[in-house]
MARGU-347807 format. One record per residue (C-alpha): residue number from 1; residue in one letter; x, y, z. Coordinates in Angstrom, 3 decimals. Example, Ala and Ser with C-alpha at 12.3 -4.5 7.8 and 13.67 -1.06 7.14 Angstrom:
<pts>
PT   n res       px       py       pz
PT   1   A   12.300   -4.500    7.800
PT   2   S   13.670   -1.060    7.140
</pts>
This chain:
<pts>
PT   n res       px       py       pz
PT   1   M  -26.496  -54.547   13.175
PT   2   L  -25.238  -57.132   10.703
PT   3   H  -22.613  -59.547   12.027
PT   4   L  -20.177  -60.588    9.295
PT   5   N  -18.096  -63.723    9.060
PT   6   P  -14.479  -62.465    8.877
PT   7   N  -13.547  -65.542    6.846
PT   8   N  -15.968  -64.651    4.086
PT   9   T  -13.579  -63.552    1.331
PT  10   M  -16.205  -61.856   -0.819
PT  11   V  -17.580  -59.811    2.092
PT  12   R  -14.084  -58.697    3.008
PT  13   L  -13.377  -57.764   -0.619
PT  14   I  -16.594  -55.755   -0.918
PT  15   F  -15.827  -53.918    2.310
PT  16   L  -12.362  -53.083    0.980
PT  17   L  -13.867  -51.730   -2.231
PT  18   K  -16.402  -49.652   -0.321
PT  19   F  -13.620  -48.275    1.857
PT  20   T  -11.580  -47.536   -1.273
PT  21   T  -14.234  -44.981   -2.189
PT  22   V  -13.378  -43.044    0.961
PT  23   L   -9.646  -43.184    0.310
PT  24   F   -9.906  -41.941   -3.243
PT  25   S  -11.448  -38.592   -2.409
PT  26   M   -8.293  -36.833   -3.599
PT  27   V   -7.698  -38.971   -6.692
PT  28   N   -8.398  -37.435  -10.076
PT  29   S  -11.320  -38.934  -11.908
PT  30   S  -12.715  -38.859  -15.394
PT  31   L  -14.365  -35.667  -16.551
PT  32   P  -17.595  -36.859  -18.185
PT  33   E  -17.784  -36.903  -21.944
PT  34   D  -19.880  -34.378  -23.804
PT  35   P  -23.323  -36.030  -24.028
PT  36   I  -23.452  -34.979  -27.698
PT  37   K  -21.450  -37.011  -30.203
PT  38   C  -21.266  -36.216  -33.920
PT  39   S  -19.882  -38.227  -36.845
PT  40   S  -18.526  -35.058  -38.455
PT  41   T  -17.919  -31.556  -37.147
PT  42   N  -21.148  -30.668  -35.302
PT  43   R  -23.241  -32.728  -37.737
PT  44   N  -25.000  -36.126  -37.733
PT  45   C  -25.245  -36.184  -33.951
PT  46   T  -26.651  -38.262  -31.131
PT  47   I  -27.356  -37.178  -27.563
PT  48   T  -27.810  -39.134  -24.378
PT  49   N  -27.587  -38.344  -20.672
PT  50   S  -24.708  -38.747  -18.241
PT  51   Y  -25.875  -42.296  -17.455
PT  52   G  -25.694  -43.379  -21.081
PT  53   A  -29.361  -44.352  -21.522
PT  54   F  -32.839  -42.881  -21.532
PT  55   P  -35.729  -44.743  -19.846
PT  56   D  -36.806  -46.375  -23.129
PT  57   R  -33.179  -46.881  -24.255
PT  58   S  -33.891  -45.039  -27.504
PT  59   V  -31.166  -43.229  -29.438
PT  60   C  -31.866  -39.521  -29.848
PT  61   R  -30.535  -38.142  -33.111
PT  62   A  -30.108  -34.637  -34.476
PT  63   A  -28.791  -33.288  -37.739
PT  64   E  -26.630  -30.675  -36.084
PT  65   V  -25.465  -29.109  -32.841
PT  66   A  -24.722  -25.436  -32.192
PT  67   Y  -22.463  -24.181  -29.398
PT  68   P  -23.239  -20.452  -29.047
PT  69   T  -20.795  -18.482  -26.911
PT  70   T  -22.844  -15.288  -26.507
PT  71   E  -26.485  -14.334  -26.380
PT  72   E  -26.085  -12.651  -29.761
PT  73   E  -24.897  -15.908  -31.290
PT  74   L  -27.764  -17.729  -29.594
PT  75   I  -30.301  -15.312  -31.103
PT  76   T  -28.840  -15.980  -34.551
PT  77   V  -28.961  -19.745  -34.062
PT  78   V  -32.627  -19.657  -33.038
PT  79   A  -33.516  -17.266  -35.861
PT  80   T  -31.927  -19.485  -38.489
PT  81   A  -33.738  -22.562  -37.203
PT  82   T  -37.045  -20.696  -36.934
PT  83   T  -36.782  -19.549  -40.547
PT  84   S  -36.672  -23.171  -41.686
PT  85   K  -39.203  -24.288  -39.027
PT  86   R  -36.627  -26.636  -37.562
PT  87   K  -37.149  -28.452  -34.273
PT  88   M  -34.754  -27.411  -31.497
PT  89   K  -33.762  -28.752  -28.097
PT  90   V  -31.465  -27.347  -25.427
PT  91   A  -28.632  -29.505  -24.071
PT  92   T  -26.541  -28.863  -20.954
PT  93   R  -22.890  -29.551  -20.212
PT  94   F  -23.354  -32.815  -18.282
PT  95   S  -26.951  -33.763  -19.218
PT  96   H  -28.129  -35.211  -15.909
PT  97   S  -31.822  -35.341  -16.786
PT  98   I  -33.029  -38.933  -16.996
PT  99   P  -36.208  -38.427  -19.144
PT 100   K  -35.926  -37.413  -22.797
PT 101   L  -36.235  -33.646  -22.385
PT 102   V  -33.246  -33.066  -24.706
PT 103   C  -34.473  -35.171  -27.648
PT 104   P  -35.563  -33.255  -30.754
PT 105   D  -38.092  -35.008  -32.993
PT 106   G  -36.628  -36.775  -35.988
PT 107   E  -33.115  -36.641  -37.386
PT 108   D  -33.405  -33.103  -38.832
PT 109   G  -33.489  -31.431  -35.422
PT 110   L  -31.020  -28.967  -33.960
PT 111   L  -29.352  -29.286  -30.569
PT 112   I  -28.353  -26.036  -28.863
PT 113   S  -25.740  -26.634  -26.183
PT 114   T  -25.222  -24.125  -23.370
PT 115   K  -21.748  -25.565  -22.723
PT 116   F  -20.032  -22.259  -23.578
PT 117   L  -22.728  -19.956  -22.201
PT 118   N  -20.969  -20.255  -18.864
PT 119   R  -19.988  -16.772  -17.719
PT 120   M  -20.721  -14.888  -14.535
PT 121   L  -22.213  -11.592  -15.729
PT 122   E  -22.736   -9.368  -12.700
PT 123   I  -22.700   -9.503   -8.914
PT 124   D  -24.441   -6.698   -7.047
PT 125   R  -23.318   -6.957   -3.425
PT 126   E  -25.640   -4.208   -2.240
PT 127   R  -28.774   -5.770   -3.749
PT 128   M  -27.374   -9.266   -3.131
PT 129   T  -28.096  -10.425   -6.685
PT 130   M  -26.085  -12.395   -9.196
PT 131   S  -26.624  -12.585  -12.953
PT 132   V  -25.201  -15.561  -14.834
PT 133   E  -25.463  -17.267  -18.190
PT 134   S  -27.591  -20.381  -18.181
PT 135   G  -24.695  -22.797  -18.718
PT 136   V  -23.012  -21.826  -15.443
PT 137   T  -22.741  -24.860  -13.181
PT 138   L  -23.947  -24.987   -9.613
PT 139   R  -20.331  -25.315   -8.522
PT 140   Q  -19.366  -22.092  -10.337
PT 141   L  -22.347  -20.274   -8.904
PT 142   I  -21.604  -21.343   -5.327
PT 143   N  -17.909  -20.453   -5.546
PT 144   E  -18.352  -17.070   -7.211
PT 145   A  -21.128  -16.067   -4.833
PT 146   A  -18.929  -16.970   -1.849
PT 147   K  -16.095  -14.773   -3.164
PT 148   A  -18.529  -11.869   -2.975
PT 149   G  -19.675  -12.868    0.525
PT 150   L  -23.005  -14.183   -0.783
PT 151   A  -24.826  -17.498   -0.905
PT 152   L  -27.611  -19.301   -2.732
PT 153   P  -29.326  -20.595    0.414
PT 154   Y  -30.768  -23.853   -0.944
PT 155   A  -29.635  -26.019   -3.827
PT 156   P  -29.350  -29.612   -5.025
PT 157   Y  -26.498  -31.593   -3.511
PT 158   W  -24.693  -32.385   -6.786
PT 159   W  -22.333  -29.806   -8.355
PT 160   G  -22.704  -30.935  -11.938
PT 161   L  -25.980  -29.179  -12.759
PT 162   T  -26.328  -25.981  -14.768
PT 163   V  -28.531  -23.040  -13.875
PT 164   G  -30.651  -23.567  -16.982
PT 165   G  -30.929  -27.279  -16.272
PT 166   M  -32.051  -26.656  -12.694
PT 167   L  -34.786  -24.309  -13.907
PT 168   G  -35.814  -26.680  -16.665
PT 169   T  -36.466  -29.526  -14.216
PT 170   G  -37.375  -27.807  -10.924
PT 171   A  -34.243  -28.999   -9.089
PT 172   H  -34.167  -28.414   -5.340
PT 173   G  -32.417  -28.958   -2.027
PT 174   S  -34.206  -29.472    1.276
PT 175   T  -36.036  -26.956    3.454
PT 176   L  -39.487  -25.698    4.403
PT 177   W  -38.033  -22.371    5.519
PT 178   G  -37.876  -19.051    3.702
PT 179   E  -38.870  -19.218    0.059
PT 180   G  -38.277  -22.962    0.055
PT 181   S  -35.683  -25.331   -1.330
PT 182   S  -36.276  -24.936   -5.086
PT 183   V  -33.628  -22.946   -6.933
PT 184   H  -36.237  -21.429   -9.244
PT 185   D  -37.930  -19.628   -6.359
PT 186   Y  -34.823  -17.436   -5.977
PT 187   V  -34.946  -16.314   -9.616
PT 188   I  -35.949  -12.674  -10.031
PT 189   Q  -35.197  -12.251  -13.734
PT 190   I  -34.792  -14.473  -16.782
PT 191   R  -33.728  -13.676  -20.318
PT 192   I  -34.995  -16.284  -22.732
PT 193   V  -34.483  -16.490  -26.497
PT 194   T  -37.618  -17.603  -28.334
PT 195   P  -38.799  -17.882  -31.935
PT 196   A  -40.407  -14.773  -33.421
PT 197   G  -41.999  -13.560  -36.613
PT 198   P  -40.104  -12.134  -39.612
PT 199   E  -40.795   -8.596  -38.428
PT 200   E  -38.673   -9.331  -35.353
PT 201   G  -35.914  -11.192  -37.164
PT 202   H  -37.335  -14.691  -36.463
PT 203   S  -36.080  -14.711  -32.854
PT 204   K  -35.879  -12.402  -29.890
PT 205   A  -34.574  -12.235  -26.346
PT 206   R  -37.359  -11.650  -23.850
PT 207   T  -36.653  -10.231  -20.397
PT 208   I  -39.035  -11.534  -17.718
PT 209   V  -38.850   -9.903  -14.287
PT 210   S  -40.472  -10.401  -10.890
PT 211   G  -44.098   -9.389  -11.014
PT 212   D  -44.529  -10.611  -14.581
PT 213   P  -46.751  -13.710  -14.459
PT 214   D  -44.745  -15.216  -17.324
PT 215   L  -41.912  -15.711  -14.830
PT 216   N  -44.018  -18.383  -13.162
PT 217   A  -43.913  -20.329  -16.432
PT 218   A  -40.234  -19.747  -17.170
PT 219   R  -39.063  -20.740  -13.674
PT 220   V  -39.839  -24.407  -14.432
PT 221   S  -39.852  -24.561  -18.209
PT 222   L  -39.085  -28.179  -19.246
PT 223   G  -37.126  -26.507  -22.055
PT 224   V  -40.264  -25.913  -24.164
PT 225   L  -40.405  -22.103  -24.056
PT 226   G  -37.070  -21.367  -25.717
PT 227   V  -33.436  -21.155  -24.638
PT 228   I  -32.751  -19.511  -21.286
PT 229   S  -29.724  -17.301  -21.871
PT 230   Q  -29.357  -15.377  -18.605
PT 231   V  -30.672  -15.711  -15.067
PT 232   T  -30.609  -13.313  -12.111
PT 233   L  -30.835  -14.836   -8.636
PT 234   Q  -31.638  -13.267   -5.290
PT 235   L  -28.929  -14.330   -2.851
PT 236   Q  -28.241  -13.948    0.863
PT 237   P  -25.177  -13.005    2.922
PT 238   L  -22.794  -15.946    3.281
PT 239   F  -23.333  -17.790    6.556
PT 240   K  -22.171  -20.794    8.548
PT 241   R  -23.938  -24.070    9.248
PT 242   S  -23.702  -26.749   11.907
PT 243   I  -24.388  -30.352   10.848
PT 244   T  -24.921  -33.465   12.956
PT 245   F  -26.085  -36.836   11.612
PT 246   S  -28.139  -38.842   14.105
PT 247   V  -29.064  -42.490   13.454
PT 248   K  -32.329  -43.789   14.939
PT 249   H  -34.876  -46.570   14.499
PT 250   D  -37.559  -45.858   11.892
PT 251   V  -40.489  -46.966   14.077
PT 252   D  -41.801  -43.394   14.448
PT 253   L  -40.596  -42.012   11.114
PT 254   G  -44.146  -41.240   10.013
PT 255   D  -44.606  -38.905   12.965
PT 256   Q  -41.087  -37.486   12.864
PT 257   V  -41.089  -36.539    9.194
PT 258   A  -44.055  -34.197    9.626
PT 259   R  -42.275  -32.053   12.225
PT 260   F  -38.546  -32.523   11.622
PT 261   G  -38.532  -30.172    8.624
PT 262   Y  -39.888  -27.331   10.735
PT 263   Q  -37.352  -27.906   13.501
PT 264   H  -34.152  -27.582   11.404
PT 265   E  -33.574  -25.303    8.441
PT 266   F  -31.624  -27.751    6.241
PT 267   A  -33.212  -30.925    7.561
PT 268   D  -33.264  -34.089    5.517
PT 269   M  -33.284  -37.822    6.207
PT 270   T  -31.760  -40.936    4.708
PT 271   W  -34.020  -43.923    5.230
PT 272   Y  -32.867  -47.553    5.208
PT 273   P  -36.195  -49.445    5.375
PT 274   S  -34.822  -53.001    5.405
PT 275   Q  -32.443  -52.076    8.218
PT 276   R  -35.252  -50.205    9.991
PT 277   K  -33.059  -47.173   10.565
PT 278   V  -33.006  -43.508    9.595
PT 279   T  -30.194  -40.972    9.559
PT 280   Y  -31.541  -37.554   10.552
PT 281   R  -29.633  -34.514    9.305
PT 282   I  -29.714  -31.915   12.101
PT 283   D  -28.537  -28.899   10.142
PT 284   D  -28.953  -25.214   11.027
PT 285   R  -27.356  -21.802   10.626
PT 286   V  -24.981  -20.671   13.332
PT 287   S  -23.238  -17.415   14.112
PT 288   S  -20.386  -16.540   11.763
PT 289   N  -18.004  -16.268   14.732
PT 290   V  -18.451  -19.947   15.654
PT 291   S  -15.195  -21.693   14.831
PT 292   G  -15.113  -24.395   12.184
PT 293   N  -13.917  -25.004    8.650
PT 294   G  -16.005  -28.036    7.720
PT 295   L  -16.198  -29.508    4.224
PT 296   N  -18.741  -31.721    2.473
PT 297   N  -17.167  -34.218    0.071
PT 298   F  -19.997  -36.732   -0.191
PT 299   I  -18.643  -40.243   -0.711
PT 300   G  -21.136  -41.155   -3.423
PT 301   F  -19.954  -38.232   -5.561
PT 302   R  -16.243  -39.008   -5.325
PT 303   S  -14.132  -40.753   -7.903
PT 304   M  -13.708  -44.481   -7.634
PT 305   V  -11.196  -46.902   -9.104
PT 306   S  -12.655  -48.252  -12.344
PT 307   A  -11.579  -51.814  -11.561
PT 308   A  -13.336  -51.620   -8.188
PT 309   L  -16.495  -50.347   -9.862
PT 310   A  -16.415  -53.315  -12.228
PT 311   I  -16.134  -55.772   -9.329
PT 312   L  -19.014  -54.134   -7.461
PT 313   R  -21.207  -54.200  -10.557
PT 314   T  -20.342  -57.825  -11.333
PT 315   T  -21.148  -58.774   -7.750
PT 316   E  -24.558  -57.132   -7.947
PT 317   E  -25.289  -58.744  -11.325
PT 318   N  -24.463  -62.141   -9.840
PT 319   Q  -26.692  -61.470   -6.845
PT 320   E  -29.556  -60.569   -9.168
PT 321   F  -28.995  -63.668  -11.288
PT 322   K  -28.932  -65.971   -8.248
PT 323   G  -31.712  -64.170   -6.341
PT 324   D  -29.220  -63.600   -3.530
PT 325   A  -31.156  -61.246   -1.264
PT 326   D  -28.967  -62.097    1.722
PT 327   G  -25.868  -61.021   -0.183
PT 328   K  -27.472  -57.704   -1.062
PT 329   C  -28.479  -57.155    2.550
PT 330   I  -24.950  -57.837    3.781
PT 331   I  -23.361  -55.423    1.322
PT 332   G  -26.164  -52.891    1.864
PT 333   G  -25.374  -52.998    5.567
PT 334   L  -21.670  -52.533    4.846
PT 335   T  -22.414  -49.566    2.612
PT 336   T  -24.575  -47.932    5.261
PT 337   S  -22.049  -48.555    8.030
PT 338   T  -19.214  -47.134    5.932
PT 339   L  -21.187  -43.992    5.188
PT 340   I  -22.257  -43.472    8.789
PT 341   I  -18.766  -44.082   10.213
PT 342   S  -17.258  -41.649    7.717
PT 343   A  -19.985  -39.027    8.329
PT 344   Y  -21.083  -39.374    4.694
PT 345   G  -17.935  -37.517    3.628
PT 346   L  -18.064  -34.586    6.044
PT 347   T  -14.773  -33.434    7.579
PT 348   N  -14.195  -30.881   10.306
PT 349   D  -11.185  -29.250    8.666
PT 350   G  -11.362  -30.345    5.032
PT 351   I   -9.237  -33.430    5.738
PT 352   V  -10.370  -35.419    8.771
PT 353   F  -13.670  -36.097   10.522
PT 354   T  -13.170  -35.810   14.268
PT 355   G  -16.759  -35.620   15.465
PT 356   Y  -20.044  -33.740   15.430
PT 357   P  -21.082  -31.066   14.955
PT 358   V  -19.351  -30.243   11.679
PT 359   I  -19.325  -26.456   11.379
PT 360   G  -18.340  -24.559    8.273
PT 361   H  -19.275  -21.988    5.685
PT 362   H  -22.405  -22.707    3.679
PT 363   N  -20.562  -22.828    0.342
PT 364   Q  -18.326  -25.624    1.648
PT 365   L  -21.238  -27.732    2.869
PT 366   Q  -24.195  -27.327    0.535
PT 367   A  -23.092  -29.475   -2.428
PT 368   S  -20.229  -31.595   -3.739
PT 369   G  -19.040  -33.622   -6.708
PT 370   T  -15.279  -34.064   -6.773
PT 371   C  -15.478  -36.872   -9.339
PT 372   L  -15.844  -34.097  -11.940
PT 373   D  -12.415  -32.683  -11.222
PT 374   S   -9.919  -34.274  -13.574
PT 375   L   -9.114  -34.877  -17.199
PT 376   N   -8.131  -38.523  -17.556
PT 377   D  -10.111  -40.903  -19.751
PT 378   G  -11.776  -43.021  -17.077
PT 379   R   -9.598  -46.099  -17.411
PT 380   I   -8.193  -45.627  -13.894
PT 381   T  -10.904  -43.748  -11.982
PT 382   A  -14.360  -42.410  -12.802
PT 383   C  -17.608  -41.095  -11.458
PT 384   P  -19.422  -44.257  -10.303
PT 385   W  -22.108  -43.978  -13.031
PT 386   D  -19.799  -43.082  -15.948
PT 387   P  -21.040  -45.231  -18.872
PT 388   R  -17.503  -45.539  -20.260
PT 389   V  -16.642  -47.970  -17.480
PT 390   K  -18.459  -50.960  -16.040
PT 391   G  -19.989  -49.223  -13.058
PT 392   L  -23.342  -48.308  -11.599
PT 393   F  -26.352  -48.517  -13.895
PT 394   F  -29.620  -47.701  -12.206
PT 395   H  -33.184  -46.519  -12.253
PT 396   Q  -34.236  -43.476  -10.243
PT 397   T  -37.704  -42.864   -8.889
PT 398   A  -38.277  -39.482   -7.231
PT 399   F  -41.621  -38.020   -6.191
PT 400   S  -42.974  -35.624   -3.587
PT 401   V  -45.898  -36.470   -1.304
PT 402   S  -47.836  -33.670    0.372
PT 403   M  -47.252  -33.087    4.082
PT 404   S  -50.842  -34.108    4.834
PT 405   K  -50.346  -37.574    3.293
PT 406   V  -46.700  -38.345    4.005
PT 407   K  -47.264  -40.262    7.247
PT 408   S  -49.644  -42.661    5.526
PT 409   F  -47.212  -43.169    2.646
PT 410   I  -44.380  -44.057    5.029
PT 411   Q  -46.613  -46.466    6.945
PT 412   D  -47.568  -48.230    3.698
PT 413   V  -43.901  -48.713    2.827
PT 414   Q  -43.262  -50.074    6.312
PT 415   K  -46.123  -52.561    5.875
PT 416   L  -44.481  -53.810    2.692
PT 417   I  -41.164  -54.228    4.496
PT 418   E  -42.890  -56.237    7.230
PT 419   L  -44.080  -58.606    4.502
PT 420   E  -40.687  -58.706    2.734
PT 421   P  -37.954  -57.567    5.154
PT 422   K  -35.143  -57.909    2.590
PT 423   A  -36.937  -56.136   -0.247
PT 424   M  -35.172  -52.778    0.061
PT 425   C  -31.633  -54.031    0.616
PT 426   G  -30.999  -53.309   -3.065
PT 427   V  -31.944  -49.655   -2.551
PT 428   E  -29.649  -49.516    0.472
PT 429   L  -26.739  -50.464   -1.782
PT 430   Y  -27.328  -46.995   -3.281
PT 431   N  -27.566  -45.255    0.100
PT 432   G  -31.217  -45.845    0.846
PT 433   I  -34.044  -43.379    0.295
PT 434   L  -33.092  -39.707    0.377
PT 435   V  -35.909  -37.739    2.026
PT 436   R  -35.986  -33.978    1.409
PT 437   Y  -38.410  -31.135    2.084
PT 438   V  -39.855  -29.000   -0.699
PT 439   K  -42.041  -25.944   -0.210
PT 440   A  -45.021  -24.950   -2.343
PT 441   S  -44.044  -22.720   -5.263
PT 442   S  -45.703  -20.047   -7.381
PT 443   A  -44.128  -21.623  -10.477
PT 444   Y  -46.869  -23.103  -12.636
PT 445   L  -45.069  -26.460  -12.847
PT 446   G  -43.522  -26.226   -9.387
PT 447   K  -44.657  -27.981   -6.221
PT 448   Q  -48.342  -27.433   -5.548
PT 449   E  -48.093  -27.636   -1.759
PT 450   D  -45.522  -28.231    0.966
PT 451   A  -44.261  -31.757    0.465
PT 452   V  -41.677  -34.396    1.253
PT 453   D  -39.583  -35.681   -1.632
PT 454   F  -38.532  -39.354   -1.750
PT 455   D  -35.587  -40.206   -3.979
PT 456   L  -34.889  -43.919   -4.646
PT 457   T  -32.007  -45.300   -6.690
PT 458   Y  -31.841  -49.004   -7.513
PT 459   Y  -30.315  -51.609   -9.819
PT 460   R  -31.051  -51.563  -13.540
PT 461   S  -30.138  -54.493  -15.743
PT 462   K  -28.278  -54.030  -19.000
PT 463   D  -30.906  -56.361  -20.456
PT 464   P  -34.277  -54.544  -20.617
PT 465   M  -36.100  -57.889  -20.567
PT 466   S  -34.479  -59.017  -17.329
PT 467   P  -36.585  -58.623  -14.143
PT 468   R  -35.064  -57.430  -10.867
PT 469   L  -34.999  -59.053   -7.469
PT 470   Y  -38.099  -57.822   -5.582
PT 471   E  -39.326  -56.117   -8.743
PT 472   D  -42.874  -56.051   -7.351
PT 473   I  -42.024  -54.241   -4.111
PT 474   M  -40.221  -51.398   -5.838
PT 475   E  -43.030  -51.033   -8.382
PT 476   E  -45.647  -51.006   -5.635
PT 477   I  -43.822  -48.267   -3.720
PT 478   E  -43.620  -46.268   -6.952
PT 479   Q  -47.355  -46.648   -7.571
PT 480   I  -48.290  -45.958   -3.942
PT 481   G  -46.415  -42.669   -4.028
PT 482   L  -47.512  -41.540   -7.478
PT 483   F  -51.065  -42.870   -7.696
PT 484   K  -52.461  -43.638   -4.243
PT 485   Y  -51.121  -40.426   -2.709
PT 486   G  -50.970  -38.294   -5.857
PT 487   G  -47.239  -37.649   -5.688
PT 488   L  -45.608  -35.225   -8.105
PT 489   P  -42.638  -36.671  -10.004
PT 490   H  -39.336  -34.849  -10.247
PT 491   W  -39.242  -33.544  -13.826
PT 492   G  -35.601  -34.529  -14.321
PT 493   K  -35.789  -38.057  -12.929
PT 494   N  -38.169  -41.034  -13.057
PT 495   R  -39.343  -43.662  -15.483
PT 496   N  -42.165  -43.171  -17.995
PT 497   V  -44.933  -44.395  -15.652
PT 498   A  -44.443  -41.353  -13.420
PT 499   F  -45.471  -38.966  -16.199
PT 500   E  -48.679  -40.586  -17.410
PT 501   G  -51.411  -37.972  -16.904
PT 502   V  -49.117  -35.937  -14.665
PT 503   I  -50.149  -32.528  -16.015
PT 504   K  -53.611  -32.953  -14.451
PT 505   K  -51.972  -32.605  -11.037
PT 506   Y  -50.995  -28.964  -11.703
PT 507   E  -53.646  -26.312  -11.063
PT 508   K  -51.969  -23.739  -13.314
PT 509   A  -51.148  -26.074  -16.193
PT 510   E  -53.396  -24.108  -18.561
PT 511   E  -51.545  -20.889  -17.742
PT 512   F  -48.258  -22.596  -18.524
PT 513   L  -49.583  -23.834  -21.869
PT 514   K  -50.798  -20.340  -22.749
PT 515   V  -47.300  -18.960  -22.208
PT 516   K  -45.851  -21.828  -24.224
PT 517   E  -48.197  -21.043  -27.102
PT 518   M  -47.293  -17.347  -26.975
PT 519   Y  -43.523  -17.894  -26.822
PT 520   D  -43.305  -20.768  -29.313
PT 521   P  -46.514  -20.941  -31.362
PT 522   L  -44.999  -23.363  -33.889
PT 523   G  -43.861  -25.754  -31.168
PT 524   L  -40.260  -25.705  -32.383
PT 525   F  -38.968  -26.387  -28.844
PT 526   S  -41.510  -29.143  -28.257
PT 527   S  -41.092  -32.833  -28.966
PT 528   S  -43.296  -35.895  -28.974
PT 529   W  -42.102  -36.579  -25.396
PT 530   T  -42.877  -33.118  -23.983
PT 531   D  -46.243  -33.101  -25.781
PT 532   K  -47.110  -36.338  -23.962
PT 533   V  -45.921  -35.021  -20.610
PT 534   L  -47.895  -31.798  -21.053
PT 535   G  -51.052  -33.689  -21.999
PT 536   L  -51.121  -32.386  -25.576
PT 537   T  -51.018  -35.946  -26.877
PT 538   D  -51.653  -39.291  -25.191
PT 539   G  -49.200  -41.931  -24.183
PT 540   A  -46.270  -41.174  -21.892
PT 541   T  -46.196  -44.919  -21.311
PT 542   I  -45.129  -47.489  -23.896
PT 543   V  -47.097  -50.749  -23.883
PT 544   K  -45.209  -53.734  -25.251
PT 545   E  -43.699  -57.023  -24.143
PT 546   G  -41.709  -56.550  -20.929
PT 547   C  -42.612  -52.848  -20.666
PT 548   A  -43.261  -52.922  -16.901
PT 549   L  -39.747  -54.164  -16.157
PT 550   E  -38.280  -50.817  -17.201
PT 551   G  -41.153  -48.666  -15.972
PT 552   L  -42.369  -47.939  -19.482
PT 553   C  -45.844  -49.070  -18.432
PT 554   V  -47.860  -50.375  -15.502
PT 555   C  -48.533  -54.011  -16.292
PT 556   S  -52.045  -55.105  -17.180
PT 557   Q  -51.082  -58.448  -18.749
PT 558   D  -48.496  -61.063  -17.834
PT 559   I  -46.610  -60.391  -21.069
PT 560   H  -45.788  -56.906  -19.759
PT 561   C  -43.620  -58.621  -17.148
PT 562   A  -41.467  -61.693  -17.775
PT 563   P  -43.659  -64.827  -17.610
PT 564   S  -40.917  -67.002  -19.123
PT 565   K  -38.760  -66.074  -16.114
PT 566   G  -41.538  -66.530  -13.565
PT 567   Y  -42.711  -62.893  -13.250
PT 568   F  -46.447  -62.287  -13.687
PT 569   C  -48.698  -59.217  -13.428
PT 570   R  -50.461  -59.264  -10.063
PT 571   P  -52.150  -56.804   -7.647
PT 572   G  -50.047  -55.102   -5.017
PT 573   R  -49.815  -56.488   -1.513
PT 574   V  -50.657  -53.323    0.421
PT 575   Y  -52.030  -51.124   -2.367
PT 576   K  -54.447  -53.483   -4.078
PT 577   D  -54.983  -51.137   -7.039
PT 578   A  -51.305  -51.438   -7.930
PT 579   R  -50.318  -53.782  -10.735
PT 580   V  -46.811  -55.157  -10.353
PT 581   C  -44.527  -57.842  -11.763
PT 582   T  -44.458  -60.549   -9.094
PT 583   H  -42.212  -63.597   -8.985
</pts>
């Protein structure tokens, strides 16, 4: 446990700002801007993501954006673009994908937003199915299912994702039970609008149902097959859960991780390597007659005062500039303590946390995101990452390591921490490493085997040529997971290095490409980025001066790092095949 000097003004201020996050759970925040901006009505447009920057910081341009409100309008939009052989890309309401999946090639491309394709179409209580348009958000889906006494059993933890976006990137929650934690494995039917020949009007809506092998391609599509218009999900009766967070030392994490996921249905872990502690989520179904009205309002997804965000960001920038690892460790410890004391935002009755277990209905516990709730402009409060304010700006690295290799991966990370005990304090400022379970999927671009997903969030400089504190340790962990242990990257997260040669890791990649060729033979929904990811062209990485600092490449020369600032390309400390930017 960190012992803080009560006379340290900055520490006390940071603690107050961290605590402010808890207090502002009921304060309205800024509804994110539309990621598409146009200089005239729906023309001369740019698109970015909700964080305000793609991995290579490029600006994605398009000649026009269409906002269809029905499937019929969508068919017309695709037909018109197909007639002129125009490149198309699908955009979602909040655009939370980090890689450039939404970028059409060139400035003549067309963006098709699913913002207004957001209706619930049908709920069949007897069959326990729900049909929705692809722009429906996870929050809508959860709430409407609950009204019918139904539940999507596993889902990501953040409300602000759309159904189409989750299928495009293979989004998931955490479990090894049932069909697994990936949303796409509960899809039993998809309607997708694709280009077509003139005899079919240049576009058509295809219906793909369970049993059709094409569904295994459409379930994780990367947006290259067409525009998903409607999705039917297999749901379950609504149920209750019981959650307890237990904090332990990480000395036996390698052994624990291999069995913990089989012991508890909704198990996950939050790992704080520099603090040598782990929070275990003991989370299971309970009988519906067990009393409890618990609520999950995760602190990291709440609104925060914009001025407080600016102070936190300035503090971290100063720590990076000064190489102040101790300062990061102190504030990382404060962040962790605040989260643990406040049960990460869980309450027993929707208002107050009084103790474990927290018991409540599944729909009240499975996801959150209250910083999406209001309509002000962000000058007072905002989601912490809103690019309109000076707030969090970060990289994310997320990959899954197979169950057979996960113990070795964890032990390698622990060896690195033994060499540099303060190296992961920066990650702990962003709530450590989220560890989730993902089951093998029949989707061609889904998980290939049962695995453990590691999700790391960490500081990103506004200057792409500026190295980070402990740059080498974070890069080595990234390369250990992806290259030494063959980890699969999350399609909607990660830096460019994660996608170099990635398609070779998927046994059914050829089947996916065959479906892609059949649905979109002209490649109108493809882009230079998706062609690289799918192995159709070379070069997911970008080799240039300073490229390793942003994860655009793995360094092979000193110039790929920042030699003028004392960072040189060197082998890893534990994984000798790694090449990292070392100070």
